[in-house]
Structures are given as structure tokens and as C-alpha cells.
Legacy VTK file of the C-alpha trace (Angstrom):
# vtk DataFile Version 3.0
C-alpha trace
ASCII
DATASET POLYDATA
POINTS 356 float
-19.789 -105.755 -56.063
-16.182 -106.077 -57.227
-16.502 -107.088 -60.904
-16.359 -104.105 -63.271
-15.931 -103.879 -67.045
-12.710 -102.340 -68.370
-10.647 -102.226 -71.543
-7.139 -103.699 -71.429
-4.240 -102.229 -73.434
-3.572 -104.992 -75.914
-1.612 -103.633 -78.855
-2.443 -104.588 -82.464
-5.408 -106.668 -81.472
-8.158 -106.840 -84.108
-11.497 -108.481 -84.017
-11.892 -111.129 -86.709
-13.017 -109.508 -89.933
-12.305 -106.002 -88.658
-9.849 -103.619 -90.350
-9.249 -101.345 -87.389
-7.460 -101.991 -84.142
-9.866 -102.384 -81.249
-9.324 -102.820 -77.576
-10.711 -106.004 -76.157
-13.197 -105.960 -73.337
-12.462 -107.813 -70.133
-14.254 -107.943 -66.818
-12.098 -107.112 -63.823
-12.948 -108.870 -60.609
-10.837 -107.161 -57.962
-10.946 -110.311 -55.830
-9.396 -112.345 -58.634
-5.597 -112.577 -58.437
-5.210 -113.101 -62.199
-7.211 -109.963 -62.900
-5.229 -107.921 -60.396
-2.012 -109.227 -61.956
-3.176 -108.128 -65.413
-4.163 -104.669 -64.207
-0.832 -104.173 -62.425
1.147 -105.344 -65.477
-0.901 -103.088 -67.748
-0.169 -100.056 -65.582
3.550 -100.861 -65.614
3.272 -100.977 -69.408
1.765 -97.524 -69.088
5.005 -96.330 -67.497
6.936 -97.741 -70.480
4.488 -96.079 -72.875
4.823 -92.718 -71.099
8.600 -92.773 -71.571
8.298 -93.953 -75.191
5.859 -91.112 -75.912
8.222 -88.618 -74.298
11.035 -89.796 -76.550
8.922 -89.589 -79.699
8.156 -85.930 -79.179
9.429 -83.317 -76.772
6.421 -81.146 -77.622
4.376 -80.766 -74.445
1.272 -80.223 -76.578
1.413 -83.798 -77.865
-0.880 -85.864 -75.684
0.252 -89.427 -74.882
-2.037 -92.424 -75.091
-4.442 -92.442 -72.185
-5.817 -95.971 -72.429
-5.602 -96.384 -68.643
-8.570 -94.005 -68.335
-10.723 -96.723 -69.918
-10.520 -98.602 -66.648
-10.873 -95.449 -64.552
-7.251 -94.703 -63.736
-5.815 -91.235 -64.170
-2.192 -90.159 -64.100
-1.704 -88.228 -60.902
2.021 -87.710 -61.361
4.934 -88.926 -63.455
8.287 -89.681 -61.820
11.192 -88.135 -63.727
14.862 -89.027 -63.463
16.741 -85.754 -62.945
19.823 -87.171 -64.679
18.296 -87.718 -68.124
14.718 -86.378 -67.741
13.273 -89.798 -68.534
9.980 -90.989 -67.079
10.690 -94.053 -64.950
7.457 -94.300 -63.009
3.833 -93.230 -62.927
1.507 -92.583 -60.003
-2.021 -93.578 -61.014
-5.176 -92.714 -59.130
-8.409 -94.674 -59.443
-11.277 -92.359 -60.423
-14.492 -94.364 -60.398
-17.709 -92.562 -61.402
-19.343 -93.959 -58.290
-17.599 -95.149 -55.140
-14.277 -97.005 -55.101
-15.107 -100.681 -55.757
-14.325 -103.025 -52.916
-10.823 -104.496 -53.272
-9.764 -101.980 -55.930
-6.670 -99.838 -55.283
-7.002 -96.116 -54.744
-3.483 -95.499 -56.082
-0.936 -97.548 -58.036
2.711 -96.537 -58.332
4.245 -98.336 -61.321
7.912 -98.461 -62.361
9.218 -99.382 -65.795
12.346 -101.397 -66.461
15.218 -100.847 -68.873
14.549 -99.370 -72.298
16.975 -99.585 -75.202
16.186 -96.157 -76.625
19.257 -93.953 -76.852
17.969 -91.092 -74.727
17.421 -93.222 -71.610
19.436 -96.421 -72.181
22.650 -94.991 -70.709
21.051 -94.001 -67.420
19.075 -97.261 -67.286
22.303 -99.240 -67.624
23.933 -97.199 -64.871
21.040 -98.143 -62.606
21.441 -101.808 -63.587
25.095 -101.625 -62.579
24.068 -100.149 -59.231
21.683 -103.062 -58.855
24.462 -105.530 -59.632
26.759 -103.903 -57.077
24.037 -103.579 -54.402
24.203 -99.780 -54.615
20.673 -99.143 -55.886
19.420 -98.256 -52.404
21.795 -95.274 -52.392
20.610 -93.969 -55.755
19.390 -90.357 -55.692
18.007 -90.216 -59.217
15.261 -92.841 -58.948
15.087 -94.916 -55.772
15.079 -92.114 -53.205
12.648 -89.884 -55.185
10.449 -92.955 -55.727
10.428 -93.677 -51.994
9.554 -90.036 -51.239
6.727 -90.165 -53.802
5.306 -93.336 -52.249
5.501 -91.863 -48.743
3.540 -88.861 -49.974
0.858 -91.093 -51.494
0.649 -93.098 -48.253
-0.018 -89.852 -46.366
-2.988 -89.197 -48.641
-4.462 -92.719 -48.783
-4.610 -95.790 -46.602
-1.738 -98.234 -47.214
-4.285 -101.005 -47.827
-5.498 -99.051 -50.874
-2.059 -98.573 -52.447
-0.292 -100.882 -54.884
3.330 -100.952 -55.977
4.248 -102.538 -59.295
7.372 -102.840 -61.411
9.062 -104.834 -64.142
12.723 -105.879 -64.282
14.790 -102.894 -63.070
11.493 -101.290 -62.079
10.618 -104.308 -59.945
13.939 -103.888 -58.111
12.992 -100.288 -57.336
9.511 -101.379 -56.240
11.090 -104.134 -54.110
13.354 -101.673 -52.305
10.515 -99.180 -51.824
8.241 -101.898 -50.420
10.981 -103.125 -48.084
11.731 -99.599 -46.879
8.060 -98.876 -46.189
7.753 -102.116 -44.207
10.990 -101.749 -42.246
10.978 -98.009 -41.609
7.294 -97.074 -41.600
5.545 -100.308 -40.676
3.405 -99.895 -43.820
2.747 -103.016 -45.881
1.842 -102.206 -49.472
0.449 -104.724 -51.913
3.271 -105.229 -54.395
3.530 -106.815 -57.854
7.074 -107.642 -58.980
7.294 -108.801 -62.599
10.528 -110.586 -63.601
12.463 -109.249 -60.594
16.246 -109.648 -61.059
17.917 -112.282 -58.895
21.591 -111.497 -58.920
23.144 -113.845 -56.385
25.030 -116.734 -58.065
24.687 -120.166 -56.516
27.983 -121.595 -55.293
26.948 -125.126 -56.207
26.182 -124.068 -59.785
29.579 -122.474 -60.265
31.779 -125.030 -58.495
31.728 -128.654 -59.568
34.400 -129.846 -57.118
33.006 -130.889 -53.702
36.480 -130.559 -52.186
36.899 -127.010 -53.443
33.404 -126.085 -52.369
34.079 -127.425 -48.847
37.301 -125.433 -48.699
35.493 -122.243 -49.676
32.749 -122.909 -47.112
35.424 -123.374 -44.425
36.992 -120.065 -45.421
33.597 -118.377 -45.233
33.022 -119.744 -41.728
36.447 -118.446 -40.703
35.578 -114.979 -42.034
32.225 -115.035 -40.239
34.006 -115.833 -36.984
36.388 -112.951 -37.644
33.525 -110.523 -38.239
31.878 -111.659 -34.991
35.177 -111.249 -33.129
35.498 -107.577 -34.137
31.944 -106.764 -33.095
29.988 -108.377 -35.880
27.432 -109.897 -33.508
25.662 -106.549 -33.581
25.673 -106.738 -37.384
24.097 -110.211 -37.382
21.407 -109.044 -34.952
20.640 -105.956 -37.029
20.203 -108.094 -40.122
17.915 -110.494 -38.255
15.830 -107.550 -37.057
15.544 -106.234 -40.601
14.444 -109.633 -41.848
11.813 -109.978 -39.109
10.362 -106.542 -39.901
9.514 -107.850 -43.363
7.512 -110.815 -42.075
4.146 -109.071 -42.562
4.961 -107.820 -46.055
4.302 -110.517 -48.642
4.932 -109.260 -52.186
3.734 -110.986 -55.343
6.642 -112.305 -57.439
6.064 -113.243 -61.073
8.957 -115.182 -62.604
9.460 -117.189 -65.777
11.407 -120.470 -65.735
13.058 -119.539 -69.022
14.160 -116.083 -67.884
17.789 -116.182 -66.674
17.352 -112.834 -64.948
14.641 -113.899 -62.499
14.346 -117.719 -62.592
16.784 -118.200 -59.692
13.981 -117.164 -57.356
12.433 -120.587 -57.941
15.479 -122.491 -56.716
16.058 -119.907 -53.988
12.723 -120.506 -52.287
12.954 -124.276 -52.733
16.447 -124.729 -51.285
17.446 -121.667 -49.308
18.747 -121.655 -45.746
17.743 -118.452 -44.010
20.685 -118.343 -41.607
23.150 -118.728 -44.459
21.435 -115.954 -46.385
21.384 -113.541 -43.462
25.014 -114.365 -42.675
26.058 -113.995 -46.319
29.781 -113.264 -46.259
29.689 -111.075 -49.344
27.019 -108.691 -48.061
28.056 -108.946 -44.409
31.682 -108.058 -45.145
30.538 -105.057 -47.151
28.173 -104.027 -44.376
30.903 -104.306 -41.768
33.197 -101.954 -43.704
30.674 -99.388 -44.934
28.417 -99.474 -41.870
25.370 -100.428 -43.938
23.905 -103.701 -42.621
21.242 -104.013 -45.331
20.070 -107.454 -46.397
20.468 -108.633 -50.014
17.670 -107.222 -52.141
16.310 -110.668 -53.044
15.978 -111.898 -49.438
12.337 -112.070 -48.299
10.677 -113.979 -45.459
7.686 -114.857 -47.643
6.246 -114.190 -51.068
3.385 -115.173 -53.322
5.226 -116.832 -56.199
3.736 -117.273 -59.666
5.776 -119.182 -62.248
5.325 -119.095 -66.009
6.966 -121.013 -68.837
7.314 -120.345 -72.568
6.384 -123.326 -74.759
8.841 -122.949 -77.627
12.354 -123.961 -78.636
15.221 -122.208 -76.838
16.440 -119.110 -78.707
17.022 -115.424 -78.107
13.403 -114.640 -78.949
12.226 -117.065 -76.278
14.438 -115.406 -73.670
13.078 -111.986 -74.625
9.512 -113.233 -74.311
10.324 -114.912 -71.007
11.580 -111.606 -69.614
8.810 -109.600 -71.242
5.904 -107.958 -69.480
3.226 -108.949 -72.000
2.975 -112.534 -70.706
1.456 -111.309 -67.445
-1.596 -109.700 -68.999
-2.150 -111.426 -72.358
-4.340 -114.193 -70.954
-6.928 -111.586 -69.994
-7.955 -111.482 -73.666
-11.439 -112.923 -74.092
-11.639 -112.500 -77.865
-10.648 -115.792 -79.605
-10.507 -114.356 -83.128
-7.628 -111.884 -82.732
-5.266 -111.394 -85.674
-2.074 -112.082 -83.713
-1.548 -115.603 -82.383
-1.482 -115.879 -78.588
1.819 -116.246 -76.757
2.730 -119.833 -76.012
3.030 -119.309 -72.291
1.599 -121.256 -69.400
1.167 -119.626 -66.004
0.955 -121.772 -62.905
-1.027 -121.241 -59.745
0.204 -118.741 -57.203
1.821 -120.300 -54.137
2.875 -118.879 -50.800
6.580 -119.622 -50.394
9.141 -118.936 -47.710
9.020 -119.125 -43.958
5.785 -120.444 -42.415
LINES 1 357
356 0 1 2 3 4 5 6 7 8 9 10 11 12 13 14 15 16 17 18 19 20 21 22 23 24 25 26 27 28 29 30 31 32 33 34 35 36 37 38 39 40 41 42 43 44 45 46 47 48 49 50 51 52 53 54 55 56 57 58 59 60 61 62 63 64 65 66 67 68 69 70 71 72 73 74 75 76 77 78 79 80 81 82 83 84 85 86 87 88 89 90 91 92 93 94 95 96 97 98 99 100 101 102 103 104 105 106 107 108 109 110 111 112 113 114 115 116 117 118 119 120 121 122 123 124 125 126 127 128 129 130 131 132 133 134 135 136 137 138 139 140 141 142 143 144 145 146 147 148 149 150 151 152 153 154 155 156 157 158 159 160 161 162 163 164 165 166 167 168 169 170 171 172 173 174 175 176 177 178 179 180 181 182 183 184 185 186 187 188 189 190 191 192 193 194 195 196 197 198 199 200 201 202 203 204 205 206 207 208 209 210 211 212 213 214 215 216 217 218 219 220 221 222 223 224 225 226 227 228 229 230 231 232 233 234 235 236 237 238 239 240 241 242 243 244 245 246 247 248 249 250 251 252 253 254 255 256 257 258 259 260 261 262 263 264 265 266 267 268 269 270 271 272 273 274 275 276 277 278 279 280 281 282 283 284 285 286 287 288 289 290 291 292 293 294 295 296 297 298 299 300 301 302 303 304 305 306 307 308 309 310 311 312 313 314 315 316 317 318 319 320 321 322 323 324 325 326 327 328 329 330 331 332 333 334 335 336 337 338 339 340 341 342 343 344 345 346 347 348 349 350 351 352 353 354 355
């Protein structure tokens, strides 16, 4: 049977009338998408916690919190950035006292996002800039070591038993790793992307003048014709081939309507035109000059999209909550008498979006 009892890592949660902090019990059904989402988000939080613990004490004798062992995961390996020695990812292995429950992952590779602590913030921001400039795929400090780590795990376990998970910057790394495994290895890993950055501005949102927008579109078509004239047809075909290789990989995207970093995914899947995306002038021109015909990071044939919304007045706190990781596991709490009030967040049903 799939359902198993575990303890989730809710911080500062107290039973009513209790003085001490206690973890709340939840039953994990590995066939339940909400439960799997909560587990994946919790393990990503574990990657954040591992880095926070490292920063609190450099003493190797200090043992970090090991709450993940309460639902039978063990840390198999931590992924360390060689530029600043920060922990940016964790490889977890499921260690069940009996056999591996049906539907449960054997291994989960989880990547944290940006932290604002001084010892790792500088390197995190450098990675965010690489993401903004579409250079993250070339990064040697995190992406390439992460890809090598995942390939090693895949050699040891079946791809069907491996999960990828990440939040914010970490979800971008997980996205690129998942794409690379699908395109280069033909391996399709179950992937959970929490608040993945969408960094392509919409022309219609920036330009209010239809005449100016038409003029820019005409210029783009002219440039596309020029790229084709100098041999760009091969580029277009390569990009189509890359896109088609992703058709069997369907990641789980978790976005919040109130999060400006990831909410564009909603509009993207509702209104996108695949040919326009593949023939994007910005990325195609870059590819033509640097001989790197990679698709934009956000472009996916299909995805399982889950949308959440914060029910509060717009302010900086709301934006922080909307981009936060906590929203994706907090509803797993089954204890109504906790000391802290629940987040005012509603999470919709998961929908398959993209190409049929």
C-alpha cells in the first residue's frame, strides 16, 4: 500500500495547550499529487536548512537538523558550490525499513534558491544574473556539477524512481537538468518546480501602441528572414528537434498569481504561439552568433501547472509569501489548533497545459 505516516517539517508549530514545539503528523499517500508536492517542497526546504546550518557554524562536529529522516529520507550527498563553499543542493535517498513503497521515489535531488545571507548572497546573485542573461547553462559552479550528480544517481537507480525539485533559482537549475536529461539522455525524471522564474517580457505588455508593435514585428520578421538566408534554416530545425525531444518530459510547475517572478507562466501557456517562441529573435540571434541553438529556459511542450493565490491586500509581505516555498506544503497540516495562523493561500487543481 502507498499511504505511510510521516512527520512534516513545519516550523514553530505547537499543539493547542502545549508549551513545546512539536512536529505535526501527516499521512503521505504517494499516489496523491498534493502529498507528493508537499514532500518535494519539504525536501527543498531541507536544502535551504542545510545551507543555513552551514552558515551558523563552520564546526563539522555540529550536526544539522535531520527532520527528513522522520519520513525515511537520508542525505546521501550535499552539492557544494566551489566558488563560495555554499550548499546549493541535497541528494536524498529513501531508506524505508521494509521495501520501497509503491510510487515513492528512491532518490530526490533538491535545489535551493537565493538566500540573503552574506556568505552566499553574492554568488547567488551572480547565478541570478546568469539566469537573466541565459548563461546559466554554461555555469560550472552549480549547473554542470548538478547535472553530473544527477547522471550519477540515474546510473544507480531507475529514472522512474528519481525526483528533481527546486525553488526559484533552484527550480531554474532543476529545469535545465531535467531538460538536459530528456534531450541528451532520453531520461524523463519526475520534476517539481516551485516558483520557477519566467524572464521573458511580453511585447504587448510593454508596448501600448499597435502601430509601434506592428513595426517591431515587421523588423523581427525581416531579421528572421536574414538569419534563414545566412544558413539559419539549420538553426530553426535544431531548435524544433530540441523542443520535440522534450515532449515526453512533463514537469510539475507551481506558480503563484501574485508572484511577479513566476506568474507569467500562466499567461504564457494560455496565449503562447509555439512557432513564435521557437523562432524567438532574441534567442535565435544569440544562437546564430555563439553557435548555441538552445531554446529559452521557460519553453516547454507540456507541463502540469498548479496555480496558487494569496488572499490578502497587495504589499511587500504578500509578494514575499507569494514567492515563498512554505505555501506548497503548509496545507498538509492536519492539526487545527496550531499557534500560528494558517497562510491565506488557495491552491487550485493541477492542469495539464501546453501542446496536446
